[in-house]
C-alpha positions in Angstrom: 0.0 0.0 0.0 1.2 3.5 -0.8 0.6 5.5 2.4 -0.5 9.1 2.0 1.9 11.8 3.1 1.2 14.8 5.3 1.2 17.0 2.1 -1.5 15.0 0.4 -3.6 14.8 3.6 -3.2 18.5 4.2 -4.5 19.4 0.7 -7.5 17.1 1.3 -8.1 18.7 4.6 -8.0 22.2 3.0 -10.7 21.1 0.5 -12.8 19.6 3.3 -12.4 22.8 5.3 -13.8 24.8 2.4 -16.8 22.5 2.2 -17.4 22.7 5.9 -16.9 26.5 6.0 -19.7 26.8 3.4 -21.9 24.6 5.5 -21.2 26.6 8.6 -21.9 29.8 6.7 -25.3 28.3 5.6 -26.1 27.4 9.2 -25.3 31.0 10.2 -27.5 32.3 7.4 -30.5 30.2 8.5 -30.0 30.9 12.3 -29.3 34.6 12.2 -25.6 34.4 12.8 -24.5 36.8 10.0 -22.7 39.9 11.3 -21.2 43.0 9.6 -17.8 41.4 9.6 -18.8 37.8 8.6 -20.6 35.2 10.6 -20.7 34.0 14.2 -22.0 30.7 15.6 -22.8 30.2 19.3 -24.8 27.8 21.3 -27.2 25.6 19.2 -25.9 26.7 15.8 -22.3 26.1 16.8 -23.2 22.6 18.1 -25.1 21.9 14.9 -22.1 22.9 12.8 -19.9 20.7 14.9 -22.3 17.8 14.5 -22.4 18.3 10.8 -18.6 18.4 10.7 -18.4 15.1 12.6 -21.1 13.3 10.6 -19.5 14.6 7.3 -16.2 12.9 8.0 -17.5 9.8 9.7 -20.3 9.1 7.2 -18.2 9.8 4.1 -15.3 7.6 5.4 -17.6 4.8 6.6 -19.5 4.6 3.4 -17.2 5.7 0.7 -13.8 5.4 2.3 -13.0 9.1 1.8 -14.1 12.6 2.5 -14.7 14.8 -0.5 -11.1 16.2 -0.3 -9.6 12.7 0.0 -11.8 11.4 -2.9 -10.8 14.2 -5.2 -7.1 13.5 -4.6 -7.4 9.7 -4.9 -6.9 9.0 -1.2 -8.8 6.4 0.7 -9.1 5.4 4.4 -8.8 1.6 4.9 -8.1 -0.8 7.7 -4.5 -1.8 8.0 -5.2 -4.9 6.0 -6.7 -2.9 3.2 -10.4 -3.7 4.0 -13.0 -1.0 4.1 -13.2 0.7 7.5 -16.9 0.7 8.3 -18.7 2.7 11.0 -16.9 1.8 14.2 -13.4 2.7 12.9 -14.7 5.8 11.2 -16.3 7.0 14.5 -13.1 6.3 16.5 -10.7 8.0 14.1 -13.0 11.1 13.8 -13.6 11.4 17.6 -9.8 11.6 17.9 -9.6 14.2 15.1 -10.2 16.7 17.9 -6.8 15.7 19.4 -5.1 15.4 16.1 -6.3 18.8 15.0 -4.6 20.7 17.9 -2.3 23.5 16.6 -3.7 23.4 13.0 -3.1 19.6 12.8 0.5 19.9 14.0 -0.1 17.0 16.4 -1.4 14.8 13.5 1.5 15.9 11.2 4.1 15.0 13.9 2.5 11.6 14.5 2.3 10.9 10.7 5.9 11.8 10.2 6.9 9.5 13.1 5.0 6.5 11.8 6.2 4.1 9.2 2.5 3.6 8.2 1.9 7.4 8.3 -0.8 7.2 10.9 -2.2 10.0 13.0 -3.5 9.2 16.5 -7.0 8.5 15.2 -5.6 6.0 12.7 -3.5 4.2 15.2 -6.4 3.7 17.6 -8.9 2.8 14.9 -6.4 0.5 13.1 -6.7 2.5 9.8 -4.4 4.0 7.3 -4.8 6.6 4.5 -3.6 5.3 1.2 -3.0 6.9 -2.2 -4.7 5.2 -5.1 -3.4 5.9 -8.6 -6.0 7.6 -10.9 -6.3 10.4 -13.3 -7.5 12.9 -10.8 -4.6 12.1 -8.4 -2.0 12.4 -11.1 -2.7 16.1 -11.6 -3.0 17.0 -7.9 0.0 17.8 -5.7 
């Protein structure tokens, strides 16, 4: 298996952040969180945005093996033996995304750099890896 590097994973995360930013903005529009300087989410709308964020990653990875960003770059999340991850592993790896995401994913990057399977904490606990699949879309991406 060709394990995905920090760079590939970072580009996928930026794409996913764009998608999730648009969703958070939509939540703000529908809940009155638009301000003169942008938007603001507090309380229920903030919780709703966080819930959507979690479900986005867990559902996409459990059912398709990739978030939109990973899919566009030809990356897939699989079990260490190459099998699909399913719901339990997707939930575990995404609950731990909160820890991995500290300091703009520096914690995750350090763990990936220090792992021969390029696993962040969520991957290690869930028994998953992110792999790079060869396809036309992945060949033109960084």
